[in-house]
N, C-alpha and C positions, 0 to 999 in steps of 0.2 A: 811231262805232263804239267799243265799250268794250274796252279792253285787258285782257286777262286776266294776271295775275300769280300766280306760284307760291305755294302755301300753305305759308308758312315755318314756321308753327306745326305744321302736320302733318308736315312734314319732320323737324322737331326732335323730335316725339314718337316717330316711328318710329325715328330714330337712337338715341334713349335707350333704347328697348325692345330693339333689337339689341345695344347696348353692355352692358345688363344681363344678357341671356342669354349673351353672350360671358364676362362676368365670372363668372357662375355655372358655366359649363362649365369654365373656367380654375380656380376653386376646387375643383370635383369632381375634376378631374385632379390637383390637387396634393395633395388629401386621399388619393386612391388611390395616388399615387406614394409619399407618406410612409408608407402602411400597408404597400407592397411593400417599401420600404426597411427598415422596421422587421422585417418578416418575414423578410427576408434576413439582417439582423444577428442576429436570435434564432436563426435555423438555423445560421449560422457558429458562434455561441456555443455552442449545443448540440453541434454536430459537434466543435467543439475540445474541449469537455469530455468527451466520449465517448472521442476519441483520446488525450487527456492521461491519463485514467483507464486506459485499455487499454494504452497504450505507455510512459508517462512516469513517472507518480506515482500512488500510491493510499493511501488511508487504511484502517487495520485497527483493529478493536476487540479489546482484550485481555480475554478472558473468564475467564482462570484464573490462579493464582498461581505457575505454573511458572518464571516469570522473575523472581520477587522476589529481592532488593530493587530490581533494576533497573527492572522495569516492574511497575506496580501493577495490580490488578483494576480495570477500567473505563478505563484509559488509552486513548487514541486516537494511534496513531503513523503517520508518514508514511514509505512505502516507495518508495525509488527504483528503479524497474523497468528503469532503463538501466544501472544500476552494474555489471551483469557481462556486457553485450553485448560490450564490447571488452577485458574483463580477467576475472580470476578472483577468486573469494571469498578473503578472508584470514583467518587466526586471529584470532579476537576479534570479527569482524563479527557482528551480529545480523541474522539472515535470516528472511524469511517464505518458506514452501514449502509446496507442495500436500501433502496427507496421503498418506504413503507407503502402499504396499498392506498391509504388515504392521500398521499402526497401527489400533486398534480404536475411537478416539475419533469422535465425530459431527462434529468440525469439519472443514471442507473445507480450511482453511489452518492451519498451525502457525507458531509463532515461537520460535526457539532461538538459541544462540551456536555459532558453529563453534570447535570446539577441535582438530580433527584434520584435516590435509590429505592429499591423495591420496598414497598410497605410504608414508605413515608408520605406524609401529606405536605404538598408545596403550595405556596400562595405568594401573592405580591401585595405590598402596600406602601405608598409613598415612593415608588421607584426602587424598592428593595425587595429581594426574594426572602421568603421565610421558609423554614423547614421545620415541620411540627411545631409551629408557633415560634421558633427562634430564628432571628436574623442570620442569614447566610453571608459569611465573608467571602467575598470573591475578589481577591488579589489580582487576578487575570484581567480585570476590568479597570477602566479608568476611575479615579476616586470620585466618590459623590453619587447621588441617586441617578438611575437611569431612566430615560424617557421610553415608555413602553408603549407609546401611541405612535402608529405610523401614519403618513398622509395616505388617503384613500386615492388609488390609482384607477385609471379606467379598466373596466371589465376584471377588476380585482375582487374576488368573492370574500376577502378578508379586509374590512374596513379599518382595522387596527391591530396592533401587535401586542395588546394586553394579555395578561395571564387569566384565562377562565377559570379562576379558582375559588376555593381551595381544591386541589385535585389530590385524590387518594392514588397512589401509584401501585398497580396491581404486583403481585409476587412475581419475580422473574423478569421485570420490566424496568426501564430507565427513562427518566425525564431528561430529554436533551435540548439545549438552546445553542443559539449562536451568540457569539461575543457581541456581535453588532445588533443589539437587541430590537432596533427599529427597522432592520431590513433582513430578517431571518425567518423563513418559514421552517418551524421546528415543531417540537411537542405541543406548542401552544396550538397548533393547527391539526397535526395528524396524530396527536396523542403520545403517550409512552411508546417506546419501542422494546420488542422482546430481545433477549440476549442472542437469540438466533439469528437476528438480522446483523449483528456486529461482525464487520470483516476483520477489525483489528484496532490496535492503539497507535496514533500517531506519535511517533517518537523524535522527529527532527524535520527541519526544513533544510533541503539539500541543494535547492536551486530557486533563484540565482545565487551564486556563491557569496555575494555581498549580503544576503539575507540568511546565510548559513547559522542555524542555532538548533539546541534541543528544545523539545516540547515538555 
């Protein structure tokens, strides 16, 4: 009688085939897992960017010369949107705010400097600002009196840039002006702005790099 022995070669071939299929499945699962991981990472980064821009910081482009010489046309600034969540704006702060109802420019947001606080009376005399009758020191401006009278332009409803004062600033509102006093439509035209319109505090110029500075 002839004894039958197992086909070792056949068993080895079958095992190799099964091992290869298992390795292929493992690689496919690993590739799918990596794609899912990267998808989750990208989603988190995108969500974080949107939340950061919406609630924390945002960049703004300066389209006009109303804040010269502090801000140049074409500058990009970073605005801290949390600056006034737990505190109030201070005099001298440069702020970005939503366009007030009486402002006729097409920009959705404006940038100006706070010069008058709630409850104060602001006025001008001899090219200088006064707060409650006391001279306001403005180190952010060139030295000397400012010329508050601007040239009348065609179809311009504002013949001059004088301060129609004295102006009593209502509670919860702020008087804002551009540093370029003869070329800035600001609270002299649309009045004090409520805190609710303020988007945030400008903290730095970040572009162009040659103009990088804190504010």
